[in-house]
N, CA, C and O atoms as a DFTB+ gen file, in Angstrom:
624 C
 N C O
     1  1     -44.323     -69.700     -61.356
     2  2     -44.156     -71.090     -61.030
     3  2     -42.920     -71.316     -60.150
     4  3     -42.943     -72.127     -59.224
     5  1     -41.835     -70.581     -60.458
     6  2     -40.625     -70.699     -59.649
     7  2     -40.877     -70.285     -58.206
     8  3     -40.388     -70.920     -57.272
     9  1     -41.641     -69.220     -58.036
    10  2     -41.954     -68.739     -56.687
    11  2     -42.725     -69.805     -55.925
    12  3     -42.459     -70.033     -54.745
    13  1     -43.682     -70.466     -56.585
    14  2     -44.471     -71.510     -55.953
    15  2     -43.587     -72.688     -55.547
    16  3     -43.712     -73.195     -54.433
    17  1     -42.694     -73.130     -56.438
    18  2     -41.770     -74.229     -56.112
    19  2     -40.878     -73.859     -54.930
    20  3     -40.656     -74.674     -54.034
    21  1     -40.377     -72.647     -54.932
    22  2     -39.519     -72.189     -53.850
    23  2     -40.278     -72.183     -52.521
    24  3     -39.741     -72.591     -51.492
    25  1     -41.513     -71.722     -52.552
    26  2     -42.335     -71.687     -51.336
    27  2     -42.624     -73.096     -50.844
    28  3     -42.578     -73.361     -49.643
    29  1     -42.924     -74.004     -51.778
    30  2     -43.177     -75.396     -51.405
    31  2     -41.912     -76.010     -50.808
    32  3     -41.981     -76.696     -49.788
    33  1     -40.775     -75.775     -51.424
    34  2     -39.500     -76.306     -50.916
    35  2     -39.216     -75.782     -49.517
    36  3     -38.820     -76.550     -48.640
    37  1     -39.415     -74.472     -49.293
    38  2     -39.203     -73.894     -47.957
    39  2     -40.147     -74.532     -46.938
    40  3     -39.743     -74.808     -45.808
    41  1     -41.387     -74.765     -47.325
    42  2     -42.366     -75.380     -46.423
    43  2     -41.943     -76.796     -46.049
    44  3     -42.030     -77.191     -44.887
    45  1     -41.484     -77.558     -47.045
    46  2     -41.040     -78.920     -46.766
    47  2     -39.835     -78.942     -45.838
    48  3     -39.779     -79.755     -44.916
    49  1     -38.883     -78.069     -46.068
    50  2     -37.709     -77.993     -45.198
    51  2     -38.133     -77.630     -43.778
    52  3     -37.638     -78.219     -42.817
    53  1     -39.035     -76.677     -43.635
    54  2     -39.532     -76.291     -42.308
    55  2     -40.193     -77.458     -41.607
    56  3     -39.985     -77.666     -40.412
    57  1     -40.998     -78.231     -42.348
    58  2     -41.652     -79.398     -41.759
    59  2     -40.643     -80.447     -41.319
    60  3     -40.791     -81.039     -40.250
    61  1     -39.622     -80.681     -42.129
    62  2     -38.598     -81.650     -41.768
    63  2     -37.834     -81.228     -40.527
    64  3     -37.566     -82.046     -39.648
    65  1     -37.486     -79.959     -40.455
    66  2     -36.781     -79.451     -39.274
    67  2     -37.668     -79.572     -38.046
    68  3     -37.202     -80.000     -36.990
    69  1     -38.929     -79.205     -38.164
    70  2     -39.856     -79.287     -37.026
    71  2     -40.048     -80.729     -36.586
    72  3     -40.065     -81.008     -35.387
    73  1     -40.195     -81.664     -37.546
    74  2     -40.393     -83.053     -37.150
    75  2     -39.120     -83.640     -36.552
    76  3     -39.199     -84.480     -35.655
    77  1     -37.945     -83.219     -37.027
    78  2     -36.695     -83.687     -36.436
    79  2     -36.559     -83.180     -35.011
    80  3     -36.132     -83.922     -34.126
    81  1     -36.917     -81.926     -34.782
    82  2     -36.844     -81.372     -33.425
    83  2     -37.814     -82.089     -32.514
    84  3     -37.478     -82.401     -31.371
    85  1     -39.026     -82.358     -33.007
    86  2     -40.018     -83.061     -32.191
    87  2     -39.535     -84.466     -31.869
    88  3     -39.717     -84.944     -30.749
    89  1     -38.917     -85.136     -32.847
    90  2     -38.430     -86.492     -32.618
    91  2     -37.332     -86.490     -31.562
    92  3     -37.290     -87.383     -30.716
    93  1     -36.448     -85.503     -31.600
    94  2     -35.369     -85.432     -30.628
    95  2     -35.907     -85.218     -29.221
    96  3     -35.281     -85.652     -28.254
    97  1     -37.031     -84.571     -29.088
    98  2     -37.596     -84.295     -27.774
    99  2     -38.219     -85.523     -27.129
   100  3     -38.579     -85.472     -25.953
   101  1     -38.360     -86.622     -27.856
   102  2     -38.977     -87.803     -27.276
   103  2     -38.012     -88.621     -26.428
   104  3     -38.446     -89.501     -25.684
   105  1     -36.722     -88.354     -26.523
   106  2     -35.734     -89.041     -25.700
   107  2     -35.558     -88.300     -24.381
   108  3     -35.445     -87.075     -24.357
   109  1     -35.537     -89.042     -23.302
   110  2     -35.275     -88.444     -21.996
   111  2     -33.782     -88.224     -21.836
   112  3     -32.978     -89.037     -22.291
   113  1     -33.411     -87.135     -21.195
   114  2     -32.004     -86.814     -20.944
   115  2     -31.637     -87.214     -19.514
   116  3     -32.448     -87.097     -18.595
   117  1     -30.415     -87.684     -19.344
   118  2     -29.932     -88.033     -18.011
   119  2     -29.951     -86.800     -17.126
   120  3     -29.489     -85.732     -17.526
   121  1     -30.490     -86.952     -15.917
   122  2     -30.569     -85.825     -14.985
   123  2     -29.591     -85.980     -13.826
   124  3     -28.777     -85.091     -13.578
   125  1     -29.665     -87.114     -13.111
   126  2     -28.846     -87.230     -11.899
   127  2     -28.705     -88.667     -11.434
   128  3     -29.527     -89.531     -11.742
   129  1     -27.621     -88.900     -10.670
   130  2     -27.387     -90.153      -9.952
   131  2     -27.338     -89.823      -8.470
   132  3     -26.694     -88.860      -8.055
   133  1     -28.015     -90.621      -7.693
   134  2     -27.950     -90.491      -6.237
   135  2     -27.562     -91.879      -5.727
   136  3     -28.390     -92.790      -5.715
   137  1     -26.315     -92.041      -5.308
   138  2     -25.819     -93.351      -4.886
   139  2     -25.751     -93.444      -3.368
   140  3     -25.390     -92.493      -2.675
   141  1     -26.114     -94.632      -2.876
   142  2     -26.038     -94.941      -1.447
   143  2     -26.777     -93.905      -0.604
   144  3     -26.211     -93.318       0.318
   145  1     -28.046     -93.692      -0.935
   146  2     -28.858     -92.717      -0.201
   147  2     -29.929     -93.436       0.623
   148  3     -30.290     -94.577       0.334
   149  1     -30.423     -92.756       1.641
   150  2     -31.505     -93.299       2.462
   151  2     -32.789     -92.491       2.292
   152  3     -33.798     -92.775       2.937
   153  1     -32.747     -91.477       1.416
   154  2     -33.928     -90.680       1.074
   155  2     -33.757     -90.189      -0.369
   156  3     -32.634     -90.000      -0.837
   157  1     -34.868     -89.989      -1.059
   158  2     -34.833     -89.564      -2.452
   159  2     -34.861     -88.041      -2.541
   160  3     -35.854     -87.432      -2.143
   161  1     -33.803     -87.406      -3.050
   162  2     -33.779     -85.945      -3.186
   163  2     -34.890     -85.405      -4.094
   164  3     -35.303     -84.255      -3.944
   165  1     -35.378     -86.229      -5.036
   166  2     -36.458     -85.798      -5.932
   167  2     -37.844     -86.052      -5.348
   168  3     -38.839     -85.589      -5.905
   169  1     -37.925     -86.782      -4.234
   170  2     -39.203     -87.032      -3.581
   171  2     -40.112     -88.011      -4.305
   172  3     -41.325     -87.985      -4.100
   173  1     -39.560     -88.866      -5.141
   174  2     -40.363     -89.846      -5.879
   175  2     -40.530     -91.125      -5.063
   176  3     -41.602     -91.731      -5.074
   177  1     -39.496     -91.532      -4.366
   178  2     -39.484     -92.777      -3.594
   179  2     -39.448     -92.471      -2.098
   180  3     -38.809     -91.512      -1.666
   181  1     -40.140     -93.296      -1.313
   182  2     -40.149     -93.138       0.145
   183  2     -40.506     -94.479       0.782
   184  3     -40.793     -95.452       0.085
   185  1     -40.485     -94.515       2.091
   186  2     -40.964     -95.672       2.847
   187  2     -40.320     -96.987       2.481
   188  3     -39.105     -97.150       2.599
   189  1     -41.154     -97.947       2.026
   190  2     -40.709     -99.308       1.741
   191  2     -39.599     -99.381       0.696
   192  3     -38.833    -100.344       0.686
   193  1     -39.496     -98.396      -0.171
   194  2     -38.452     -98.406      -1.197
   195  2     -37.060     -98.414      -0.564
   196  3     -36.087     -98.820      -1.199
   197  1     -36.969     -97.963       0.692
   198  2     -35.686     -97.890       1.399
   199  2     -35.582     -98.939       2.510
   200  3     -34.691     -98.860       3.356
   201  1     -36.491     -99.923       2.511
   202  2     -36.540    -100.922       3.574
   203  2     -35.228    -101.695       3.720
   204  3     -34.873    -102.096       4.829
   205  1     -34.513    -101.906       2.632
   206  2     -33.271    -102.673       2.694
   207  2     -32.053    -101.844       3.034
   208  3     -30.939    -102.368       3.037
   209  1     -32.229    -100.571       3.319
   210  2     -31.086     -99.707       3.638
   211  2     -30.772     -98.751       2.508
   212  3     -31.678     -98.261       1.833
   213  1     -29.493     -98.482       2.298
   214  2     -29.075     -97.525       1.275
   215  2     -29.377     -98.058      -0.126
   216  3     -29.259     -99.253      -0.394
   217  1     -29.773     -97.134      -1.016
   218  2     -30.105     -97.489      -2.402
   219  2     -29.456     -96.481      -3.348
   220  3     -28.897     -95.470      -2.921
   221  1     -29.545     -96.779      -4.628
   222  2     -29.134     -95.826      -5.659
   223  2     -30.347     -95.471      -6.498
   224  3     -31.197     -96.323      -6.759
   225  1     -30.433     -94.214      -6.924
   226  2     -31.556     -93.729      -7.724
   227  2     -30.979     -92.981      -8.922
   228  3     -30.053     -92.181      -8.788
   229  1     -31.545     -93.259     -10.089
   230  2     -31.094     -92.612     -11.320
   231  2     -32.293     -91.956     -11.981
   232  3     -33.349     -92.574     -12.113
   233  1     -32.135     -90.709     -12.396
   234  2     -33.245     -89.938     -12.945
   235  2     -32.934     -89.441     -14.350
   236  3     -31.810     -89.050     -14.665
   237  1     -33.971     -89.470     -15.182
   238  2     -33.923     -88.959     -16.552
   239  2     -35.116     -88.028     -16.702
   240  3     -36.168     -88.274     -16.113
   241  1     -34.967     -86.962     -17.481
   242  2     -36.078     -86.027     -17.610
   243  2     -36.306     -85.588     -19.047
   244  3     -35.424     -85.659     -19.903
   245  1     -37.537     -85.130     -19.268
   246  2     -37.954     -84.568     -20.543
   247  2     -38.734     -83.313     -20.196
   248  3     -39.810     -83.394     -19.603
   249  1     -38.202     -82.149     -20.560
   250  2     -38.824     -80.866     -20.221
   251  2     -39.639     -80.325     -21.392
   252  3     -39.277     -80.494     -22.556
   253  1     -40.750     -79.671     -21.052
   254  2     -41.553     -78.980     -22.057
   255  2     -42.204     -77.778     -21.387
   256  3     -42.071     -77.585     -20.179
   257  1     -42.901     -76.978     -22.169
   258  2     -43.566     -75.805     -21.602
   259  2     -44.710     -76.200     -20.674
   260  3     -45.107     -75.414     -19.814
   261  1     -45.244     -77.409     -20.837
   262  2     -46.350     -77.849     -19.974
   263  2     -45.864     -78.564     -18.721
   264  3     -46.674     -79.073     -17.946
   265  1     -44.563     -78.608     -18.515
   266  2     -44.030     -79.239     -17.317
   267  2     -42.892     -80.180     -17.652
   268  3     -42.328     -80.131     -18.745
   269  1     -42.561     -81.037     -16.702
   270  2     -41.446     -81.971     -16.846
   271  2     -41.947     -83.383     -16.626
   272  3     -42.770     -83.638     -15.747
   273  1     -41.438     -84.297     -17.440
   274  2     -41.639     -85.719     -17.191
   275  2     -40.334     -86.241     -16.621
   276  3     -39.270     -86.021     -17.201
   277  1     -40.403     -86.926     -15.495
   278  2     -39.222     -87.446     -14.824
   279  2     -39.354     -88.959     -14.713
   280  3     -40.357     -89.464     -14.209
   281  1     -38.345     -89.677     -15.182
   282  2     -38.271     -91.121     -14.986
   283  2     -37.266     -91.348     -13.870
   284  3     -36.131     -90.879     -13.943
   285  1     -37.686     -92.069     -12.836
   286  2     -36.822     -92.341     -11.691
   287  2     -36.760     -93.848     -11.477
   288  3     -37.786     -94.508     -11.316
   289  1     -35.537     -94.382     -11.477
   290  2     -35.349     -95.817     -11.232
   291  2     -34.553     -95.976      -9.955
   292  3     -33.531     -95.321      -9.748
   293  1     -35.048     -96.866      -9.095
   294  2     -34.384     -97.109      -7.820
   295  2     -33.769     -98.505      -7.841
   296  3     -34.418     -99.479      -8.222
   297  1     -32.517     -98.582      -7.429
   298  2     -31.843     -99.868      -7.302
   299  2     -31.933    -100.243      -5.821
   300  3     -31.170     -99.753      -4.989
   301  1     -32.880    -101.119      -5.523
   302  2     -33.082    -101.551      -4.146
   303  2     -33.269    -103.067      -4.114
   304  3     -32.979    -103.746      -5.099
   305  1     -33.748    -103.599      -2.994
   306  2     -33.873    -105.051      -2.848
   307  2     -34.915    -105.663      -3.779
   308  3     -34.954    -106.885      -3.922
   309  1     -35.763    -104.848      -4.419
   310  2     -36.756    -105.375      -5.360
   311  2     -36.162    -105.663      -6.741
   312  3     -36.793    -106.345      -7.549
   313  1     -34.958    -105.156      -7.023
   314  2     -34.331    -105.383      -8.331
   315  2     -33.995    -106.856      -8.510
   316  3     -33.619    -107.550      -7.565
   317  1     -34.138    -107.309      -9.737
   318  2     -33.617    -108.627     -10.095
   319  2     -32.316    -108.378     -10.847
   320  3     -31.751    -107.287     -10.764
   321  1     -31.843    -109.369     -11.571
   322  2     -30.592    -109.174     -12.310
   323  2     -30.774    -108.265     -13.519
   324  3     -29.787    -107.814     -14.100
   325  1     -32.029    -107.984     -13.914
   326  2     -32.205    -107.175     -15.119
   327  2     -33.310    -106.124     -15.046
   328  3     -33.416    -105.301     -15.956
   329  1     -34.135    -106.118     -14.001
   330  2     -35.194    -105.112     -13.895
   331  2     -35.230    -104.503     -12.497
   332  3     -34.853    -105.140     -11.513
   333  1     -35.694    -103.249     -12.434
   334  2     -35.799    -102.524     -11.160
   335  2     -37.076    -101.692     -11.154
   336  3     -37.615    -101.377     -12.215
   337  1     -37.570    -101.331      -9.956
   338  2     -38.741    -100.458      -9.868
   339  2     -38.447     -99.104     -10.522
   340  3     -37.402     -98.497     -10.289
   341  1     -39.389     -98.652     -11.339
   342  2     -39.207     -97.416     -12.090
   343  2     -40.535     -96.675     -12.155
   344  3     -41.594     -97.288     -12.295
   345  1     -40.470     -95.365     -12.052
   346  2     -41.673     -94.536     -12.130
   347  2     -41.490     -93.412     -13.138
   348  3     -40.414     -92.826     -13.259
   349  1     -42.573     -93.129     -13.860
   350  2     -42.656     -91.947     -14.708
   351  2     -43.581     -90.985     -13.988
   352  3     -44.722     -91.325     -13.677
   353  1     -43.084     -89.777     -13.724
   354  2     -43.836     -88.782     -12.958
   355  2     -43.943     -87.495     -13.777
   356  3     -42.959     -87.023     -14.345
   357  1     -45.141     -86.942     -13.827
   358  2     -45.337     -85.631     -14.456
   359  2     -45.223     -84.576     -13.360
   360  3     -45.891     -84.665     -12.330
   361  1     -44.371     -83.577     -13.588
   362  2     -44.213     -82.465     -12.650
   363  2     -44.697     -81.219     -13.374
   364  3     -44.065     -80.759     -14.324
   365  1     -45.809     -80.682     -12.924
   366  2     -46.394     -79.507     -13.573
   367  2     -45.638     -78.248     -13.161
   368  3     -44.933     -78.256     -12.152
   369  1     -45.774     -77.162     -13.933
   370  2     -45.043     -75.925     -13.617
   371  2     -45.229     -75.451     -12.174
   372  3     -44.311     -74.856     -11.609
   373  1     -46.380     -75.694     -11.570
   374  2     -46.615     -75.295     -10.183
   375  2     -46.035     -76.260      -9.166
   376  3     -46.104     -76.006      -7.963
   377  1     -45.450     -77.391      -9.642
   378  2     -44.850     -78.352      -8.731
   379  2     -45.696     -79.577      -8.455
   380  3     -45.197     -80.546      -7.882
   381  1     -46.978     -79.565      -8.850
   382  2     -47.860     -80.721      -8.629
   383  2     -47.297     -81.933      -9.360
   384  3     -46.830     -81.817     -10.494
   385  1     -47.340     -83.110      -8.705
   386  2     -46.784     -84.334      -9.267
   387  2     -47.858     -85.399      -9.443
   388  3     -48.757     -85.546      -8.615
   389  1     -47.740     -86.137     -10.542
   390  2     -48.645     -87.253     -10.817
   391  2     -47.817     -88.431     -11.315
   392  3     -47.025     -88.288     -12.246
   393  1     -48.001     -89.604     -10.692
   394  2     -47.319     -90.809     -11.160
   395  2     -48.120     -91.353     -12.337
   396  3     -49.298     -91.681     -12.197
   397  1     -47.471     -91.449     -13.503
   398  2     -48.126     -91.908     -14.721
   399  2     -47.855     -93.378     -15.012
   400  3     -48.698     -94.062     -15.592
   401  1     -46.686     -93.866     -14.613
   402  2     -46.314     -95.271     -14.775
   403  2     -45.515     -95.675     -13.540
   404  3     -44.640     -94.937     -13.085
   405  1     -45.828     -96.864     -12.999
   406  2     -45.108     -97.407     -11.849
   407  2     -44.964     -98.901     -12.109
   408  3     -45.921     -99.655     -11.929
   409  1     -43.772     -99.340     -12.533
   410  2     -43.621    -100.729     -12.958
   411  2     -42.151    -101.144     -12.863
   412  3     -41.280    -100.329     -12.555
   413  1     -41.895    -102.413     -13.131
   414  2     -40.529    -102.925     -13.218
   415  2     -40.047    -102.703     -14.647
   416  3     -40.723    -103.090     -15.600
   417  1     -38.883    -102.081     -14.799
   418  2     -38.331    -101.797     -16.119
   419  2     -36.884    -102.269     -16.181
   420  3     -36.245    -102.537     -15.163
   421  1     -36.382    -102.363     -17.439
   422  2     -34.989    -102.771     -17.622
   423  2     -34.086    -101.906     -16.761
   424  3     -34.234    -100.684     -16.718
   425  1     -33.154    -102.546     -16.079
   426  2     -32.182    -101.818     -15.276
   427  2     -31.289    -101.010     -16.209
   428  3     -30.730    -101.538     -17.170
   429  1     -31.169     -99.740     -15.913
   430  2     -30.391     -98.847     -16.771
   431  2     -28.950     -98.763     -16.274
   432  3     -28.650     -99.081     -15.124
   433  1     -28.080     -98.332     -17.159
   434  2     -26.690     -98.060     -16.804
   435  2     -26.509     -96.558     -16.950
   436  3     -26.489     -96.048     -18.070
   437  1     -26.377     -95.838     -15.839
   438  2     -26.233     -94.388     -15.942
   439  2     -24.943     -94.012     -16.673
   440  3     -23.922     -94.683     -16.525
   441  1     -24.994     -92.945     -17.455
   442  2     -23.824     -92.571     -18.256
   443  2     -22.597     -92.193     -17.443
   444  3     -21.486     -92.218     -17.972
   445  1     -22.761     -91.849     -16.190
   446  2     -21.605     -91.451     -15.377
   447  2     -21.124     -92.567     -14.461
   448  3     -20.412     -92.301     -13.491
   449  1     -21.494     -93.800     -14.746
   450  2     -21.102     -94.918     -13.900
   451  2     -19.728     -95.436     -14.328
   452  3     -19.606     -96.037     -15.396
   453  1     -18.687     -95.213     -13.510
   454  2     -17.324     -95.599     -13.902
   455  2     -17.141     -97.111     -14.027
   456  3     -16.203     -97.559     -14.687
   457  1     -18.012     -97.901     -13.411
   458  2     -17.877     -99.358     -13.491
   459  2     -18.067     -99.871     -14.910
   460  3     -17.580    -100.947     -15.257
   461  1     -18.781     -99.097     -15.737
   462  2     -19.085     -99.565     -17.077
   463  2     -18.389     -98.732     -18.158
   464  3     -18.623     -98.954     -19.347
   465  1     -17.557     -97.800     -17.772
   466  2     -16.889     -96.915     -18.737
   467  2     -15.979     -97.712     -19.660
   468  3     -15.206     -98.562     -19.218
   469  1     -16.088     -97.425     -20.929
   470  2     -15.199     -98.010     -21.918
   471  2     -15.444     -99.463     -22.253
   472  3     -14.670    -100.048     -23.010
   473  1     -16.485    -100.067     -21.722
   474  2     -16.723    -101.471     -22.071
   475  2     -17.363    -101.537     -23.448
   476  3     -18.169    -100.676     -23.801
   477  1     -17.013    -102.538     -24.217
   478  2     -17.575    -102.649     -25.564
   479  2     -19.034    -103.079     -25.511
   480  3     -19.471    -103.725     -24.558
   481  1     -19.777    -102.713     -26.542
   482  2     -21.178    -103.099     -26.626
   483  2     -21.658    -103.016     -28.053
   484  3     -21.033    -102.370     -28.895
   485  1     -22.769    -103.672     -28.324
   486  2     -23.354    -103.597     -29.655
   487  2     -23.942    -102.203     -29.852
   488  3     -24.123    -101.459     -28.888
   489  1     -24.235    -101.856     -31.088
   490  2     -24.843    -100.550     -31.374
   491  2     -26.159    -100.404     -30.623
   492  3     -26.483     -99.321     -30.137
   493  1     -26.919    -101.494     -30.529
   494  2     -28.197    -101.465     -29.814
   495  2     -27.978    -101.217     -28.321
   496  3     -28.725    -100.449     -27.714
   497  1     -26.979    -101.844     -27.722
   498  2     -26.684    -101.633     -26.306
   499  2     -26.243    -100.206     -26.042
   500  3     -26.669     -99.585     -25.068
   501  1     -25.387     -99.689     -26.914
   502  2     -24.894     -98.319     -26.753
   503  2     -26.056     -97.334     -26.858
   504  3     -26.129     -96.390     -26.071
   505  1     -26.964     -97.534     -27.812
   506  2     -28.118     -96.649     -27.969
   507  2     -29.025     -96.732     -26.740
   508  3     -29.521     -95.707     -26.271
   509  1     -29.249     -97.947     -26.211
   510  2     -30.077     -98.100     -25.011
   511  2     -29.429     -97.362     -23.836
   512  3     -30.129     -96.709     -23.062
   513  1     -28.118     -97.455     -23.693
   514  2     -27.440     -96.766     -22.600
   515  2     -27.553     -95.250     -22.751
   516  3     -27.664     -94.540     -21.752
   517  1     -27.526     -94.747     -23.984
   518  2     -27.656     -93.303     -24.220
   519  2     -29.087     -92.829     -23.983
   520  3     -29.299     -91.747     -23.436
   521  1     -30.070     -93.634     -24.392
   522  2     -31.479     -93.241     -24.301
   523  2     -32.323     -94.421     -23.807
   524  3     -33.043     -95.034     -24.595
   525  1     -32.241     -94.743     -22.520
   526  2     -32.996     -95.897     -22.027
   527  2     -34.506     -95.653     -21.934
   528  3     -35.281     -96.601     -21.808
   529  1     -34.922     -94.388     -21.996
   530  2     -36.345     -94.066     -21.897
   531  2     -36.739     -93.133     -23.034
   532  3     -36.063     -92.139     -23.300
   533  1     -37.845     -93.467     -23.703
   534  2     -38.351     -92.647     -24.811
   535  2     -39.872     -92.651     -24.769
   536  3     -40.494     -93.562     -24.223
   537  1     -40.454     -91.616     -25.355
   538  2     -41.902     -91.575     -25.538
   539  2     -42.213     -91.983     -26.964
   540  3     -41.432     -91.710     -27.876
   541  1     -43.360     -92.640     -27.162
   542  2     -43.793     -92.987     -28.508
   543  2     -45.297     -92.765     -28.626
   544  3     -45.974     -92.426     -27.655
   545  1     -45.794     -92.964     -29.829
   546  2     -47.227     -92.842     -30.102
   547  2     -47.782     -91.518     -29.597
   548  3     -48.819     -91.476     -28.935
   549  1     -47.080     -90.443     -29.918
   550  2     -47.539     -89.117     -29.522
   551  2     -47.596     -88.916     -28.019
   552  3     -48.439     -88.169     -27.523
   553  1     -46.711     -89.574     -27.294
   554  2     -46.661     -89.415     -25.847
   555  2     -47.590     -90.350     -25.094
   556  3     -47.837     -90.144     -23.906
   557  1     -48.109     -91.370     -25.759
   558  2     -49.031     -92.308     -25.111
   559  2     -48.334     -93.500     -24.472
   560  3     -48.922     -94.202     -23.650
   561  1     -47.064     -93.731     -24.856
   562  2     -46.326     -94.878     -24.326
   563  2     -44.927     -94.465     -23.896
   564  3     -44.289     -93.616     -24.517
   565  1     -44.468     -95.091     -22.813
   566  2     -43.082     -94.955     -22.373
   567  2     -42.374     -96.225     -22.821
   568  3     -42.816     -97.333     -22.516
   569  1     -41.270     -96.059     -23.547
   570  2     -40.488     -97.197     -24.017
   571  2     -39.210     -97.301     -23.201
   572  3     -38.552     -96.303     -22.909
   573  1     -38.876     -98.536     -22.841
   574  2     -37.646     -98.843     -22.113
   575  2     -37.078    -100.092     -22.771
   576  3     -37.423    -101.216     -22.407
   577  1     -36.192     -99.873     -23.757
   578  2     -35.705    -101.010     -24.542
   579  2     -36.868    -101.647     -25.267
   580  3     -37.598    -100.966     -25.987
   581  1     -37.054    -102.961     -25.087
   582  2     -38.161    -103.647     -25.736
   583  2     -39.425    -103.665     -24.871
   584  3     -40.412    -104.295     -25.250
   585  1     -39.415    -102.991     -23.722
   586  2     -40.616    -102.856     -22.886
   587  2     -41.409    -101.635     -23.330
   588  3     -40.835    -100.634     -23.760
   589  1     -42.731    -101.724     -23.223
   590  2     -43.624    -100.617     -23.572
   591  2     -44.678    -100.478     -22.476
   592  3     -45.270    -101.467     -22.044
   593  1     -44.909     -99.235     -22.027
   594  2     -45.837     -98.977     -20.924
   595  2     -46.825     -97.894     -21.332
   596  3     -46.425     -96.810     -21.759
   597  1     -48.121     -98.188     -21.201
   598  2     -49.159     -97.197     -21.469
   599  2     -49.063     -96.117     -20.396
   600  3     -48.898     -96.417     -19.213
   601  1     -49.166     -94.868     -20.814
   602  2     -49.102     -93.751     -19.863
   603  2     -50.520     -93.418     -19.427
   604  3     -51.391     -93.164     -20.259
   605  1     -50.747     -93.421     -18.113
   606  2     -52.066     -93.119     -17.563
   607  2     -52.538     -91.746     -18.026
   608  3     -51.778     -90.778     -18.043
   609  1     -53.808     -91.689     -18.400
   610  2     -54.402     -90.412     -18.793
   611  2     -54.018     -89.964     -20.178
   612  3     -54.301     -88.826     -20.551
   613  1     -53.368     -90.836     -20.973
   614  2     -52.982     -90.422     -22.319
   615  2     -53.939     -90.953     -23.374
   616  3     -53.714     -90.752     -24.567
   617  1     -54.988     -91.617     -22.959
   618  2     -55.945     -92.203     -23.918
   619  2     -56.667     -91.134     -24.712
   620  3     -57.809     -90.779     -24.419
   621  1     -55.987     -90.637     -25.708
   622  2     -56.542     -89.562     -26.529
   623  2     -57.335     -90.132     -27.656
   624  3     -57.886     -89.384     -28.463
């Protein structure tokens, strides 16, 4: 009986560790800032996105064995005081790209932006700044604060 309890306990601990690791993988990590550019180094934005001149682009990524998900937000003339054009792109191991979401999302504050360093914020604001993009519902939705976006082709 002791052996069975020990095996069950080990199994539960393994499941908890695995689910914690899976949960941590749903947050996108900050990748890069491109400020005052006239072309996108990641190749997500082109043409009309640069119609107003120089823009800033901020990228977050989530890597897996099946490829990379990249969230790219551009600060251009389409931004309002709180939302900007944002795309979720799947980059497969061979380099093929697919736009999964293309919409207006909450304007993010990149972690390396000195204009906002050290300013006070609520716990919710601080968490949003750390993880402005997350996956939910088994990868079927992209979350951006209180916004939720269905991911194309995820209708499982």
